[in-house]
VONU-482329 format. One record per residue (C-alpha): x, z, y. Coordinates in steps of 0.001 Angstrom, whole numbers, plus 500000, padded with zeros to 6 digits. Last residue first. Layout:
// residues N
XZY ...
***
This chain:
// residues 457
179876198411194510 181775195508196089 185365195750195531 185750199403194935 186495199054191297 184849195888190040 185729196296186427 185693200015186015 182575200508188232 180732197865186510 181348199404183021 180533202821184321 177364201550185909 176360199730182736 176856202668180575 174893205100183053 172096202652183240 171724202212179634 171360205938179208 168907205895182045 166817203268180375 166860204044176893 165002207162177556 161906205065178632 161647203646175099 161975207055173261 159310208417175690 156722205966174668 155778202920177003 153742202304180089 154227205305182321 158005205726182161 158623202027181816 156982201404185148 158740204112186911 162061202800185392 161608199485186841 161269201015190125 164382202969189467 166514199890188774 165269198298192122 166267201456193789 169856201293191994 170526197745192987 169554198326196712 171898201614196811 174713199595195193 174576196910197676 174549199528200316 177699201030199164 178693202808202024 180457199851203847 181987201827206478 181694201809210329 180586205354210858 177845206030213487 176547202393213792 176249201848209964 174934205312209708 172181204460212041 170854201655209757 171008204080206784 169113206574208756 166246204151209438 165968202939205866 165947206614204629 163382207693207101 161029204762206137 161551205414202371 160620209041202993 157340208176204928 156390205634202031 157072208134199315 155179210899200918 152140208773202022 151793207288198610 151840210792196950 149335212204199570 147094209159198700 147392209834194978 145616213251195398 142443211537196810 141789207658196892 140016207323200147 139923210852201923 143718211274201026 144806207610202143 144069207617205772 144662210997206992 147765211148204647 149069207832206012 148909209359209630 150628212756208554 153498210924206909 153972208487209797 154065211115212128 156624213188209923 158838209944209557 158881209490213433 159690213102214056 162461213093211467 164049210135213201 163850211624216620 165231215015215525 168209213533213715 168717211243216881 168984214547218906 171759215733216645 174267213415217864 177325215473217574 179372213083215582 179457215398212322 175961216585212972 174462213275213217 176601212402210277 174964214917207960 171597212914208349 172876210469205826 172692213015203002 169294214204204490 168000210735204054 169524210167200584 167734213373199340 164434212440200932 164553208867199198 165250210307195920 162833212810196337 160046210099196978 161122208534193507 160488211857192060 157243212099193755 156055208961191974 157257210523188729 155262213423189374 151798211833190200 150258211737186706 152279214543185442 150287216832187635 147017216084185972 148201218074182894 148386221370185297 145496223151183695 146949222583180212 149513225335181011 152910224524181457 156117224119179144 155249221784176285 153098219010177618 154226219305181152 157928218998180284 157440216383177841 155894214110180446 158562214548182739 161327213599180321 161750209982181312 161238210308185084 164106213146184988 166505210719183212 165857208035186038 166291210740188818 169474212141187404 170862208645187042 169891207737190633 171285211024192082 174447210790190462 175233207201191098 174347207440194912 176500210491195297 179661208880193727 179117205814196065 178758208389199049 181824210262198087 184092207190197789 182845205749201154 183266208898203086 186764209326201643 187772205806202745 186306206373206177 188222209651206515 191518208303206096 193093209352209318 191245212579209316 189241213361212300 185921213792210255 187581215440207525 186206219134208113 182887218181208933 182230215598206107 183868217726203279 181894220834204175 178589218848204455 179566216923201266 180072220220199393 176546221353200294 174914217964199528 176540217604196108 175056220811194793 171802220275196844 171212216915195363 171688217800191843 169155220628192340 167105218411194371 166261216408191428 164310219593190087 162140219109193087 160205216221191446 159052218817188908 158120221200191685 156382218499193605 154207218042190583 153370221708190565 152558221620194197 150249218512193603 148077220477190959 148041223566192874 146850221718196125 144328220003194032 142972223347192698 142850224590196261 140296221848197398 139973218255198572 140010216894202122 141106220350203963 143333221522200998 144942217999200369 145365218017204189 147103221484204225 149268220317201217 150547217218202509 151128218314206130 153135221441204649 155432219257202629 156253216636204826 155978218976207813 158935220717206242 161398217990207173 159767217857210494 160550221720210999 164240221013210214 164426218393212969 162433220624215261 164957223230215231 167947220655214685 167379219297218244 168206223028219350 171346223368217012 173996221460219164 172966222487222532 172267226020221166 175784226210219991 177219224969223319 175050227270225245 175931230271222948 179696229546223605 179167229841227354 177148233159226720 179989234536224613 178765237492222674 181837239605221504 180888242708223401 177588243238221236 179801243295218032 179357241663214716 182661241522213129 183076244559211037 179755244464209225 180306240631208443 183248241784206243 182455239215203268 181660241824200654 179800244231202509 177218241914204336 177277239489201670 176202242057199058 173647243630201269 172065240219202073 171973239482198360 169873242592197885 167584241887200888 166843238089199491 165853239317196215 163709242090197691 161860239557199943 161476237011197105 160046239678194826 157475240982197382 156280237111197645 155661237065194062 154094240234193765 151733239472196706 150687236236194866 149735238157191717 150312241918191619 150137241961187830 152124245192187451 154091244114184104 154134240257184461 153697239700188156 155581242702189792 158089243596187132 158745240200185720 158937238633189292 161204241545190337 163767240868187441 163525237261187980 164181237416191600 167035239836191012 168560237384188697 168353234504191273 169395236406194389 172530237866192593 173391234307191476 173210233122195099 175110235953196269 177889235217193800 178186231425194709 178323232332198522 181315234700197681 182834231797195895 182251229704198906 184462231813200872 185806228705203147 185154230496206432 182298228264207363 180882228855203768 180943232530204248 179148232321207573 176581229786206552 175612232334203771 175374235113206224 173286233088208635 170902231723205791 170314235252204241 169298236732207587 166779233867207874 165475234527204280 165001238253205137 163248237707208450 160852234924207061 160061236855203966 159449239899206098 156920237977208281 155194236359205292 154469239721203827 153436240873207222 150673238188207441 149616238274203806 145969237041204135 144369235552207207 140789237043207564 141940239709210228 142744236834212745 142672238674216228 144540241755214986 146859240218212400 147676237455214567 148643239779217358 151009241705215101 152273238417213969 153157237407217468 154804241054218371 157016240743215173 157889237241216120 159151238379219564 161261241082218089 162812238669215694 163756236387218506 165812239254219987 167579239595216469 168436236070216724 169964236341220170 172346239060218677 173099236966215438 174275233597217009 176991234944219772 177882237737217378 178859235338214491 180665232678216635 182698235525218703 183649237568215472 184897234529213747 186815233205216490 186186229974218240 186472226171217718 187705226487214217 186115223291212952 184725224941209987 183611227891211985 182031225896214711 180098223711212147 178942226720210024 177686228810212921 176098225667214506 174005225051211623 173149228975211436 171809228448215044 168810226787213797 166889228624216576 166822231365213823 163042232331214374 162034228683215181 164051227068212367 162552229759210008 158788228807210808 158606225719208517 160451227362205687 158024230444205742 155160228066205846 156427226382202675 156438229772200874 152994230654201943 151302227196201079 153225227299197786 151631230803197126 147944229530198032 148502226542195610 149562228950192991 146548231029193612 144397228066193474 145714226906189950 145320230474188897 148443232580188396 149618234477185399 149981231377183142 151204228754185628 153239231320187415 155093232438184121 155685228759183254 157246228253186671 159517231063186492 162107229196184323 162235226694187149 163241229209189758 165587230754187333 167359227499186816 167169226468190427 168801229771191461 171675229437188782 172048225842188981 172625226067192735 175061228944192633 177287227479189796 177153223914190993 177961225088194551 181086227085193162 182232223921191017 181671221565194027 183828224029196149 186464223855193629 186601220031193601 186695219764197378 189452222552197614 191473220569194879 190711217315196652 192301218605199997 191752215107201976 194859214048203813 
***
């Protein structure tokens, strides 16, 4: 039987942690828009996305195996964490050496050691976060996330607003915020007592690496979507175009706040209940709920995106609004793709996660190379939307084979059509007309849900 109380409690904790961190990140955007030039903001965004691109290589994506093995209780806590952390420390030494060589032979590259420290701190935070989630201490994760958020705000105000450190100040703020949260998790969760060299199990390491190794490239492929867009925009256009595109992505990324909350709960729920007798019924209900929340949130965000740019950001970013609503649709497809991707981990077919991500990444790069030189910034937007739609379609098809459930595909198709209508209305009509759509959508979907139950939706 499903533990609904535990699922609801975890959702509340993930909501607190995610809204706290994302709210602070969003609150910092106006500060960035006024204190950093458009070019500097683009440079900062490239640096942060590069960190996320390299993290799977440094961690070997073993944090994914840590969470799965802890939730499924396939080994002891000390054995799992020690087997993951000790090899990670060895990889860190290799990265230090490689970054040292980059600094020597490519002296014109900025922020080399800042990137390295950001990479190490974010990786350790990811390991510790997955550990507390794996042992059902989600509340500790929520507290750590809030600590990260508030310290990030304080450090940004100090280094960027008061000391005017620009890009270096923002990166240093991230490093110190991660470090503060790491100290909390290290002490509060008892990690300091379980990581021991004598607990490293090489047989377990092989099994963990077999699960996580396809996810190294898979995670990197996700970030290729962002990194390739920005680097190709920089190559064909300029830093200002990167800044405009990055700010539009930040607005579209607001949808990922909702996605992240549900996704983290879904990850724990799907892994823990895979072998349950009524798992298919639970998966269906959870998925339909997810579809409704994501599409309603996207519709509302598309309605107010123009107001966000008008009242919160510098006029230098006014062009970002033109592409932001298209990127919101791309974020919807991205979110659903990552949601379906959990099934690859659940059934142990992580190689398929890699192959689907790789195909979508190749398509994204190809479309960027075709469209950006011809139609500029809009070309990158088109490439992002199409490649994410492709990935969603492929993974939806795979899900039918992996888990024989309906998964509300009729509902998904209907909601996509509604969102396309919303895209047109948000650009062609005043905001008060556009706002009617999400609220009407909420009303209609509630009525349909009550009248049809689970029959066809």
